[in-house]
C-alpha positions in Angstrom: 13.5 -17.3 82.7 17.2 -18.4 81.5 15.6 -21.2 79.1 12.4 -19.0 78.0 15.3 -16.1 77.1 17.3 -18.8 75.3 14.3 -20.3 73.5 13.4 -17.1 72.6 16.9 -15.9 71.1 16.9 -19.4 68.5 13.1 -18.7 67.9 13.1 -15.4 66.6 16.0 -15.5 64.0 14.1 -18.8 62.7 11.0 -16.6 62.1 13.1 -13.9 60.6 15.0 -16.5 58.0 11.6 -18.1 57.5 10.1 -14.3 56.7 13.1 -13.9 54.3 12.3 -17.1 52.2 8.8 -16.2 52.0 9.4 -12.6 50.8 12.6 -14.2 48.1 9.7 -16.8 47.1 7.1 -14.2 46.9 9.5 -12.3 44.6 10.4 -15.3 42.5 6.6 -16.0 42.0 5.9 -12.3 40.8 8.7 -12.3 38.3 7.4 -15.6 37.0 3.2 -14.3 37.2 4.1 -11.1 35.4 4.0 -13.2 32.3 1.0 -15.0 32.9 -1.0 -12.4 35.2 0.0 -8.9 35.7 -2.7 -8.1 38.6 -1.2 -11.8 40.4 2.4 -10.7 39.9 1.7 -6.9 41.4 -0.2 -7.9 44.5 2.4 -11.0 45.2 5.5 -8.3 44.4 3.4 -6.0 47.1 3.1 -8.7 49.5 6.9 -9.5 49.5 7.4 -5.6 50.3 4.9 -5.8 53.4 7.1 -8.8 54.6 10.0 -6.9 54.3 9.0 -3.7 55.9 8.9 -6.0 59.2 12.7 -7.4 58.0 14.3 -5.1 55.5 16.9 -6.8 53.1 17.9 -3.9 50.4 18.7 -6.4 47.8 14.9 -8.0 48.0 13.3 -4.7 48.2 15.2 -3.6 45.2 14.4 -7.1 43.3 10.3 -6.6 44.1 10.3 -2.7 43.4 11.8 -3.7 39.6 8.5 -6.2 39.2 6.2 -3.7 40.3 8.1 -0.8 38.4 7.8 -3.3 34.9 4.2 -3.4 35.8 3.6 0.1 36.0 5.7 0.9 33.0 3.0 0.5 30.7 0.2 1.4 32.9 0.9 4.5 35.3 4.3 6.3 34.4 4.2 8.5 38.1 3.8 5.0 40.0 6.6 3.3 38.0 9.0 6.4 38.6 8.4 6.3 42.2 9.5 2.3 42.5 12.6 3.3 40.3 13.5 6.4 43.0 13.2 3.9 46.2 14.8 1.6 44.0 17.5 3.9 43.7 17.6 4.9 47.1 18.9 1.4 48.2 21.2 0.9 46.0 24.1 1.8 48.0 23.0 -0.6 51.0 23.0 -3.6 48.0 25.5 -6.4 48.0 24.4 -7.4 44.5 25.8 -4.7 42.5 24.2 -6.0 39.2 20.7 -4.6 40.3 22.0 -1.1 39.4 21.4 -2.6 36.0 17.9 -3.4 36.4 17.1 -0.2 38.3 18.3 1.5 34.7 16.7 -1.0 32.3 13.1 -0.4 33.9 13.9 3.5 33.9 14.6 2.9 30.2 11.5 0.7 29.5 9.4 3.7 31.2 10.9 6.4 28.7 10.5 4.0 26.0 7.0 3.5 26.6 6.3 7.1 26.1 8.6 8.0 23.0 11.6 8.9 23.9 13.7 6.2 22.6 17.1 8.0 22.8 17.4 8.5 26.3 16.3 4.8 26.6 19.1 3.9 24.4 21.6 5.5 26.6 20.1 4.3 29.8 20.3 0.5 27.7 23.8 1.0 27.0 24.5 2.0 30.7 22.9 -0.8 32.2 24.6 -3.4 30.1 27.8 -2.2 31.2 27.2 -2.4 34.5 25.7 -6.0 34.4 28.8 -7.3 32.3 31.4 -5.3 34.7 29.3 -7.4 37.8 29.1 -10.6 36.0 25.5 -10.4 36.6 24.2 -12.7 33.5 20.4 -12.4 34.6 20.3 -8.8 34.9 22.5 -8.9 31.3 20.1 -10.8 30.0 16.9 -8.6 30.9 18.7 -5.4 29.6 19.9 -7.1 26.2 16.1 -8.5 25.6 14.8 -4.9 26.6 17.4 -3.0 24.1 17.2 -5.6 21.6 13.2 -5.0 21.2 14.2 -1.0 21.3 16.7 -1.7 18.5 14.1 -3.5 16.4 11.8 -0.6 16.7 14.6 1.8 15.5 15.5 -0.3 12.6 18.8 -1.7 14.0 17.8 -5.2 13.0 20.9 -7.5 12.9 22.1 -5.9 16.2 18.7 -6.1 17.7 18.8 -9.8 16.9 21.9 -10.4 17.9 21.1 -8.7 21.5 17.6 -11.1 21.8 19.7 -14.4 20.7 22.2 -13.8 23.0 19.4 -13.1 25.9 17.5 -16.2 24.8 20.8 -17.9 25.6 21.6 -16.3 29.0 17.7 -16.8 30.3 18.2 -20.6 29.1 21.3 -20.7 31.1 19.9 -19.2 34.0 17.1 -21.5 33.9 14.4 -19.0 33.0 12.3 -20.7 30.3 9.8 -18.0 30.3 12.2 -15.4 29.5 13.5 -17.4 26.6 10.0 -17.7 25.4 9.5 -13.9 25.6 12.8 -13.4 23.4 11.9 -15.7 20.8 8.8 -13.4 20.4 10.7 -10.0 20.4 12.8 -12.0 17.4 9.6 -13.0 15.7 8.9 -8.8 15.8 12.5 -8.0 14.4 11.6 -10.4 11.7 8.4 -8.6 11.0 9.8 -5.5 11.0 12.8 -6.3 8.3 9.6 -7.3 6.1 10.0 -11.2 6.7 6.5 -11.4 7.8 6.2 -15.3 6.7 9.4 -16.3 8.8 7.6 -14.0 11.5 4.2 -15.5 12.0 6.6 -19.1 11.7 8.5 -18.2 15.0 5.2 -16.5 16.5 3.4 -19.8 16.0 6.1 -21.8 17.8 6.3 -19.2 20.9 2.5 -19.4 21.0 2.2 -23.2 21.5 5.1 -23.0 24.0 3.0 -20.3 25.8 0.0 -22.1 25.8 1.3 -25.3 27.2 2.9 -23.2 30.2 0.2 -21.0 30.8 1.4 -17.9 30.1 -1.6 -15.9 29.3 -0.4 -12.7 29.1 2.5 -13.7 26.9 0.3 -15.3 24.7 -2.6 -12.4 24.4 0.9 -10.2 23.2 2.1 -12.9 20.8 -1.6 -13.0 19.5 -1.4 -9.6 19.1 1.7 -9.8 17.1 1.1 -12.7 15.0 -2.0 -10.3 13.6 0.5 -8.0 12.9 2.0 -10.2 10.6 -0.8 -11.3 8.7 -1.9 -7.9 8.4 1.3 -6.9 6.9 0.5 -10.0 4.7 -3.1 -8.8 4.1 -4.6 -11.8 5.1 -7.6 -10.3 6.8 -9.2 -13.0 8.3 -6.3 -14.4 9.9 -5.7 -10.7 11.3 -9.1 -10.6 12.8 -9.1 -14.1 14.5 -5.8 -13.4 16.1 -6.7 -10.0 17.3 -10.3 -11.3 18.3 -8.5 -14.4 20.5 -5.8 -11.5 21.8 -8.3 -9.2 22.7 -10.7 -12.0 24.8 -7.6 -13.1 26.6 -6.4 -9.4 27.4 -10.3 -9.0 28.8 -9.7 -12.0 31.3 -6.7 -10.5 32.1 -8.0 -7.2 32.6 -4.4 -6.3 30.3 -6.0 -2.7 29.1 -2.5 -2.2 27.0 -3.3 -5.6 25.6 -6.9 -4.7 25.1 -6.0 -1.1 23.2 -3.5 -2.8 20.7 -5.9 -5.8 19.5 -8.7 -3.0 19.3 -6.4 -1.3 16.9 -5.7 -4.5 15.3 -9.9 -5.0 14.4 -10.3 -1.7 13.2 -7.6 -1.8 11.0 -9.3 -4.8 9.5 -12.6 -3.3 9.6 -10.9 -0.6 7.4 -9.3 -2.7 5.2 -12.9 -4.5 4.5 -14.4 -0.7 3.7 -16.6 -0.5 7.4 -15.4 2.5 8.6 -18.4 2.7 11.0 -17.2 -0.4 12.9 -13.7 0.7 12.8 -14.5 3.8 14.5 -16.5 2.3 17.2 -14.0 -0.1 17.7 -10.8 2.6 18.0 -13.7 4.5 20.4 -13.1 1.3 23.1 -9.2 1.3 22.2 -8.7 5.1 22.8 -10.7 4.8 26.5 -8.4 1.9 27.2 -5.4 3.7 25.7 -5.9 6.5 28.2 -5.0 4.7 31.4 -1.6 3.6 29.4 1.4 6.3 28.9 2.1 4.4 25.8 2.4 7.4 23.4 3.0 5.1 19.8 0.0 3.0 20.9 -2.2 6.4 20.5 -0.7 7.6 17.1 -1.6 4.2 16.1 -5.0 4.5 17.0 -5.1 8.0 15.5 -4.0 6.7 12.1 -6.3 4.1 12.1 -9.2 6.6 12.9 -7.8 8.9 10.1 -8.5 6.4 8.0 -11.8 5.7 9.0 -12.7 9.2 8.7 -11.4 9.5 5.0 -13.8 6.8 4.1 -16.5 8.4 5.9 -15.5 11.6 3.9 -15.1 13.5 6.9 -11.8 14.8 5.3 -10.8 17.8 7.4 -11.3 15.7 10.7 -9.2 12.7 9.1 -6.5 15.0 8.0 -6.1 16.7 11.5 -6.0 13.0 12.9 -3.6 12.0 10.7 -1.2 14.8 11.5 -1.4 13.8 15.1 -0.2 10.7 14.4 2.5 12.2 12.2 4.3 14.0 14.8 4.7 10.8 17.4 6.0 8.8 14.5 8.6 11.4 12.8 9.8 11.5 16.8 10.3 7.7 16.9 11.5 8.1 13.1 9.1 4.6 12.7 9.5 4.2 8.9 7.1 1.3 8.6 4.7 3.8 10.1 5.5 7.2 8.6 5.0 5.4 5.0 1.3 4.7 5.5 0.7 7.7 7.5 2.1 10.1 4.4 0.4 7.8 1.9 -3.0 8.2 3.8 -2.5 12.4 4.1 -1.9 12.3 0.1 -4.9 10.6 -0.3 -7.2 13.0 2.3 -5.6 16.3 0.4 -6.0 15.4 -2.8 -10.0 14.6 -1.9 -9.9 18.0 -0.3 -8.2 19.7 -3.6 -5.1 20.7 -2.1 -3.1 19.0 -4.6 0.4 20.9 -3.4 0.2 19.4 -0.4 -1.1 16.0 -1.6 2.4 16.0 -3.9 4.5 16.6 -1.2 2.9 13.6 0.9 2.7 11.3 -2.1 6.6 12.3 -2.3 7.5 11.9 1.0 5.3 8.8 1.3 7.6 7.0 -1.7 11.0 8.4 -0.1 9.9 6.8 3.3 9.2 3.2 1.6 12.1 3.6 -0.5 14.4 4.1 2.6 12.8 1.6 4.5 13.1 -1.1 1.6 17.1 0.0 1.7 17.2 0.0 5.7 15.6 -3.6 5.3 18.0 -5.0 2.6 21.0 -3.6 4.9 19.5 -5.2 7.8 18.9 -8.6 6.1 22.7 -8.6 4.9 24.0 -7.2 8.0 21.9 -10.3 9.9 23.4 -12.5 7.4 27.0 -11.7 7.8 26.5 -11.5 11.6 25.0 -15.4 11.4 27.8 -16.1 9.1 30.8 -14.4 11.2 29.4 -16.3 14.3 29.0 -19.7 12.5 32.4 -19.5 11.0 34.0 -18.6 14.7 32.1 -21.7 16.0 33.6 -24.1 13.1 36.9 -22.4 13.8 36.7 -23.5 17.6 35.8 -26.7 16.7 38.3 -27.2 14.2 41.3 -25.9 16.5 39.8 -28.3 19.5 39.9 -31.3 17.2 43.2 -30.7 15.4 45.4 -33.5 17.1 42.4 -35.9 16.4 41.6 -35.7 12.6 43.3 -33.4 10.5 41.2 -34.4 7.7 38.0 -33.8 9.3 39.6 -30.4 9.9 40.6 -29.9 6.0 36.5 -30.8 5.5 35.6 -28.1 7.7 37.8 -25.5 6.5 36.3 -26.3 2.9 32.7 -26.0 3.9 33.7 -22.4 5.8 35.3 -21.7 2.0 32.1 -22.4 0.7 29.9 -20.3 2.7 32.3 -17.4 2.4 32.0 -17.9 -1.2 28.2 -17.8 -1.0 28.8 -14.8 1.3 30.5 -13.2 -1.4 28.1 -14.0 -4.1 25.2 -12.5 -1.9 27.4 -9.8 -1.4 27.7 -9.1 -4.8 23.8 -9.4 -5.3 23.2 -7.4 -2.6 25.7 -4.2 -3.7 24.1 -4.7 -7.2 20.3 -4.3 -5.7 21.3 -1.4 -3.8 23.2 -0.2 -6.8 19.8 0.0 -8.5 17.8 1.2 -5.9 19.9 4.2 -5.3 19.6 4.7 -9.4 15.7 4.1 -9.6 15.7 6.6 -6.4 17.7 9.0 -8.4 15.6 9.1 -11.4 12.6 9.2 -9.4 13.5 12.5 -7.9 14.6 13.6 -10.9 11.5 13.0 -12.2 9.6 14.1 -9.3 11.3 17.5 -9.7 10.5 17.9 -13.6 7.0 17.5 -12.5 7.2 19.9 -9.9 8.6 22.5 -12.0 6.4 22.0 -15.1 3.1 23.0 -16.0 0.7 20.0 -16.3 -1.2 21.5 -19.5 1.3 22.9 -21.6 4.4 21.2 -20.8 6.5 24.5 -20.1 8.3 25.8 -17.3 5.2 26.7 -14.6 4.9 29.7 -12.0 7.5 28.0 -9.5 10.4 27.6 -12.0 9.8 30.9 -13.4 10.3 32.5 -10.1 12.9 30.4 -8.9 14.9 31.5 -11.8 13.8 35.4 -11.4 14.9 35.1 -7.4 18.4 33.5 -8.5 19.3 36.2 -11.1 18.4 39.2 -8.8 20.4 37.9 -6.1 22.9 37.3 -8.4 23.4 39.2 -11.4 25.1 42.4 -11.4 23.3 43.6 -14.6 19.9 44.4 -15.3 17.2 41.3 -15.7 13.9 42.2 -17.4 10.6 40.0 -17.1 7.3 40.2 -19.6 4.1 39.3 -18.3 1.9 38.4 -20.8 -2.2 38.1 -20.5 -4.2 36.6 -23.2 -7.0 39.1 -24.1 -10.3 38.3 -23.7 -9.7 34.6 -23.1 -12.6 34.2 -20.8 -15.0 34.6 -24.2 -13.0 32.0 -26.0 -14.0 29.3 -23.2 -17.7 30.6 -22.8 -18.1 30.4 -26.3 -16.3 27.3 -27.6 -15.3 25.8 -24.4 -12.8 25.1 -21.8 -11.3 22.1 -24.1 -10.9 24.7 -27.3 -9.5 27.1 -24.7 -7.0 24.4 -23.6 -6.0 23.9 -27.1 -5.5 27.7 -27.8 -3.4 27.3 -24.9 -1.5 24.8 -25.8 -0.8 26.3 -29.5 0.2 29.4 -28.3 3.0 28.3 -26.0 4.5 25.9 -28.7 4.7 28.8 -30.9 6.2 31.4 -28.5 8.3 28.5 -26.6 10.3 28.0 -30.1 10.9 32.0 -30.3 12.3 32.4 -26.7 15.7 31.0 -26.5 18.3 30.2 -23.5 19.2 31.7 -21.3 15.5 33.2 -21.7 13.1 31.4 -19.9 9.3 31.0 -20.9 6.4 29.6 -18.6 3.1 30.1 -17.3 2.4 31.8 -14.6 -1.4 30.1 -14.7 -4.7 30.9 -16.4 -4.0 32.7 -19.5 -0.9 34.3 -17.5 2.8 33.8 -19.3 5.9 35.2 -18.4 9.3 35.3 -20.1 12.4 35.8 -17.6 15.4 37.5 -19.8 18.4 38.0 -17.9 21.1 40.5 -19.0 19.0 42.7 -20.5 18.0 46.3 -20.3 14.6 47.7 -20.6 15.1 48.7 -24.7 15.8 45.2 -25.5 13.2 44.0 -23.7 10.6 46.3 -25.2 11.6 45.3 -28.7 11.3 41.5 -27.7 7.6 42.2 -26.0 7.1 43.9 -29.7 8.3 40.8 -31.1 6.3 37.9 -29.4 3.2 40.5 -29.2 3.3 40.4 -32.8 4.0 37.0 -33.6 1.0 35.8 -31.5 -1.1 37.7 -33.9 0.1 35.6 -36.6 -0.8 32.3 -34.8 -3.3 30.4 -36.7 -6.3 29.1 -34.4 -8.5 29.3 -37.5 -9.1 25.0 -36.6 -11.0 26.2 -33.3 -11.4 29.6 -33.7 -12.5 30.4 -37.2 -11.6 33.8 -38.2 -10.7 34.9 -34.8 -7.3 36.0 -33.9 -5.8 36.2 -30.5 -3.8 38.9 -29.2 -1.9 39.5 -25.6 -1.0 42.7 -23.7 2.4 42.7 -22.0 3.8 44.5 -18.9 7.6 44.7 -19.1 9.6 45.5 -15.9 13.7 45.6 -15.3 15.4 45.6 -12.4 18.5 47.9 -10.9 20.9 45.3 -10.2 21.6 44.5 -6.3 18.4 46.7 -5.5 14.9 45.3 -6.9 13.9 42.1 -5.0 11.5 39.6 -6.6 8.6 40.8 -5.3 9.1 44.3 -6.2 9.9 43.4 -9.8 7.0 41.4 -10.2 4.9 44.2 -9.2 6.0 46.7 -11.3 5.6 44.0 -14.4 1.7 43.3 -13.0 1.3 46.9 -12.8 2.8 47.5 -16.3 0.5 44.8 -17.5 -2.5 46.4 -16.2 -1.6 49.5 -17.7 -1.5 47.5 -21.4 -5.3 46.3 -20.7 -6.2 50.0 -19.5 -4.6 51.5 -23.0 -7.0 49.0 -24.5 -5.3 45.7 -24.7 -2.8 44.2 -27.5 0.5 46.5 -26.5 3.4 46.6 -24.5 3.7 49.0 -21.6 6.7 49.3 -18.9 7.9 50.0 -15.6 11.6 50.7 -15.8 12.8 51.0 -12.3 12.4 51.3 -8.5 11.9 55.0 -8.6 9.1 55.0 -10.9 5.6 55.3 -9.4 3.4 51.9 -10.1 0.2 52.4 -11.7 -2.6 51.0 -9.4 -4.0 48.0 -10.7 -7.2 48.2 -12.5 -9.8 45.6 -12.5 
C-alpha cells in the first residue's frame, strides 16, 4: 500500500504537468492557427480550456480566452465580451502582469469593430502603458499592431506606421514570423490610405508571397482583399476583380464570413464601375447576408455605399439617397475621409437627378471640401512619415558614429557629411511641401469664395439671389436703429411674354430689365431677384417717403426700357409693394408679409403702380390671386 501511494504521488503530478504542457501547446497552436484557419484556432483554444478546468492555471486560461476573444471580436460581440469578462476576473490571480494589456487590447478591438474608435484608442494607450511597465514585449507588439491599424484608419498615418514597424520588429525578436507578416500587411494598408497605392500594392504582393509559402490562408484572404482595394483605388478594374474573386474563394474555404462579405463588396464595386448595377445588387445581397453575422458597422456602411451607387444607376433615386445617407452616418462617426468624399459625391449626383439642386450643391461642396482635406492630411502625414524616417536614420547613424569614433575619425566625418546631405534634402523637401500646402490653402480659399459667390448669385441675371437679399435684410433689421425699407416688384403680365414669344425671349427680358435697374440702385442699397419675375430692393436707413420716391423712379425707368428688339412695340411695366420697418420691433417675416401684401394691393389697383404698408400696426391687405 505504501509503495502504491508513493507511485500514485509520483504519477499524479506527472500527469498534471503533462496536461499543463498540452494546454500550453494547444494555446500556442491556436494563436498560430488564427492566421491560417480561424475555426481550427477556436477549437484548439476551447480544447485547452477543457484541460485547464481539470488543472487550473490563470495565466494559460487568460491566454486561451484572449485567442477566443480575437476570434469572436469580428463575429459575435456578446461572445467576445463574455471572454473579456472571464479573462478580467482571472487577472488578480495571474503571475504574468502583462496579460492585463492583452485583455484591454481585445476589448479595444471589439469596440473598434463596431465603430467606437475613440474608446478603442484610449484602451490601446492604456494597454501599451501596461505592457511597457511590465516589460512584456509580446503583449506590447500585439497592442502596437492593433493600435497602428486604428491610427491608419483615423488618418494618423505617420504614428501608425511607426507603431506597426515597431510591432513588426518586436514580433521578429519574439520569433513570431506569422505576426510579423501581418504587421507588414497593415503597413501596406496605411500606404494605401496615404494615397501611395503603387507602394501599397508592392507591399501586399510581398506579403502574399510569404503568406502563401507559410500556408497562412486566412491572412492570404485578407491581403488579397486589400490588394484588390489598392487596384480599385488605381481604377485597375480587371486586376481588382481577380483579387476580390481569389479572396472570396479562400474565405469560402475557411467559412470566413467577414472575409466573404468584404470580397463580395469589392466585386460589387467593380460591377458598378463597369456599368452593371444588376450584378452589383446581387453581389451586395450576398454581402449583406454574410455581414449580418459580424458586428462590423463600417463594412455595413461600405455595402450601403455600393448599393446606393447601384440603385442610382438603376434610376431608383429615392432608394439610392436613403441608402447613401445611412452609409454617411457611419462614415461621419468614424471621420473616414476616404469614404466620406465618394459618399458626398454620390449623394450630390442623386439629388441632382431628383431635381434637388440646393441639396446637390451642398453635397458637392462637402465632397470637394472633404477631398481637399483628405489630400492635405495625406500630404501632412507623408511629410511627417519622412521626418520620422529621417529622425530614425539620423539617430542610428549618430549611434554608429559614436561607437566607431575611436577606430576611424575619417569615417565618422564622412558619416556626418552624409547626415548633412540628408538634412539638406529634408529642408528642401520641407520647403516644397510648405509651398504646396500654401498653394492648397490659397486654392481652397479661392474655391470657398467662388462657391459662396455662386450660392449668393442668381444664375440667370447675375444679380444677388433671394438668399443674399434676405441675408442683408435680416442683418439690417437685427442691427440698425433706423428704418429699413424693402421694395418688392413684379413684372406685369410676364407670363404672356413667355407664352407668346417663348422662354428664351422671356429670359432676355429679365436680363435686360435687371441690367437697367442694377445701374439705378447704388450701394448701400441692394437689388436682387427673388425668383421668377419677382425682384426686390433693400434700402438701408430709408423711411417710407424716401422709399416711395425711389419706387416711383424705378417704375418709370422700367417703362422707358427699350425691348423692341424682342417684344416689338410692347413695353413692360412693374407693380411695386413698399414696406418700412419699425426699428427694433419688426422681424424679417413681418416686413416681408407687409411688402408682399402691398405688392398684391398694387396688382389689385390695376398694376403699373406703387402701393405701401408703413408699419407693424397697419392692417395687412389679404393676398388676392
